[in-house]
C-alpha positions as CSV (number, residue, x, y, z in Angstrom):
1,M,0.2,0.0,0.0
2,T,0.8,3.4,-0.7
3,D,1.9,5.8,2.1
4,I,-1.2,8.4,2.1
5,M,-1.7,11.0,4.6
6,L,-4.7,13.3,6.0
7,M,-3.9,16.6,7.2
8,V,-6.4,19.2,8.4
9,D,-5.8,22.6,7.0
10,D,-7.8,25.8,7.6
11,R,-11.4,24.3,7.3
12,K,-10.3,21.5,4.7
13,V,-8.9,18.2,4.7
14,V,-5.9,17.6,2.5
15,V,-5.1,13.9,1.2
16,A,-1.3,13.7,0.3
17,K,1.0,10.7,-0.8
18,G,4.4,10.6,0.9
19,K,5.4,13.4,3.0
20,M,2.7,15.8,2.0
21,S,4.7,16.4,-1.2
22,E,2.1,15.3,-3.7
23,T,-1.4,16.7,-2.7
24,L,-4.3,14.1,-4.2
25,A,-7.4,16.1,-3.1
26,E,-8.6,18.8,-1.0
27,F,-12.2,18.2,0.8
28,E,-13.6,21.3,1.9
29,V,-15.8,21.4,5.4
30,D,-18.9,21.7,3.3
31,E,-17.9,18.6,1.1
32,L,-17.4,16.4,4.0
33,A,-20.8,17.7,5.7
34,E,-22.6,16.6,2.4
35,L,-20.9,13.1,2.7
36,L,-22.1,13.0,6.3
37,Q,-25.4,14.0,5.2
38,Y,-25.7,11.8,2.4
39,R,-24.3,8.6,4.1
40,Y,-25.8,9.0,7.3
41,A,-29.0,10.7,6.6
42,T,-28.5,13.1,9.7
43,P,-28.4,17.0,9.7
44,W,-24.7,18.3,10.1
45,N,-24.8,19.2,13.7
46,H,-27.5,16.6,15.0
47,G,-26.3,14.4,17.7
48,K,-22.9,14.3,19.6
49,D,-21.9,11.3,17.3
50,I,-21.2,13.4,14.6
51,L,-17.4,13.5,15.0
52,E,-17.3,9.7,15.1
53,K,-19.2,9.6,11.8
54,L,-16.9,12.1,10.5
55,L,-13.9,10.0,11.5
56,Y,-15.4,7.0,9.5
57,I,-15.5,9.1,6.5
58,L,-12.2,10.3,6.8
59,E,-11.0,6.6,7.3
60,D,-13.0,5.7,4.1
61,I,-11.0,8.4,2.2
62,L,-7.7,7.4,3.6
63,Y,-8.5,3.9,2.6
64,L,-9.7,4.5,-1.0
65,Y,-6.4,6.6,-1.5
66,S,-4.0,4.1,0.0
67,R,-5.5,1.5,-2.3
68,N,-5.2,3.5,-5.2
69,P,-3.6,7.1,-5.2
70,K,-4.9,8.0,-8.8
71,L,-8.4,7.9,-7.9
72,S,-9.9,11.1,-8.7
73,K,-11.8,13.0,-6.0
74,E,-15.2,12.5,-7.7
75,E,-14.6,8.9,-7.5
76,V,-13.5,8.7,-4.0
77,V,-16.9,10.8,-2.9
78,R,-18.9,8.4,-5.2
79,D,-17.3,5.5,-3.9
80,V,-17.9,6.9,0.0
81,K,-21.2,7.9,-0.8
82,L,-22.3,4.4,-2.2
83,R,-19.7,2.4,0.2
84,I,-18.4,0.7,-2.8
85,H,-15.4,-0.5,-1.0
86,A,-17.4,-1.6,2.1
87,K,-18.0,-5.5,2.8
88,V,-21.8,-4.6,2.9
89,N,-21.8,-4.2,-1.1
90,K,-20.0,-7.5,-2.0
């Protein structure tokens, strides 16, 4: 697997390869909120477990890029929304 990193930088999450030398994608807070709403069908600020759900989303993004760093951001968003990589869809 490729060494993929996540970094939070001023209201966005940056996905990079190696030591932050090659940025693969940047996810704005609004995009992460949309993924949360789509995947979990809950309002953005509903309940205290929202951070746990956000961590699941970030883990999915990290997992997908670690398997294939050449994926486009749009492909990753689609895969996270549809849980294409998850065992539940196999």
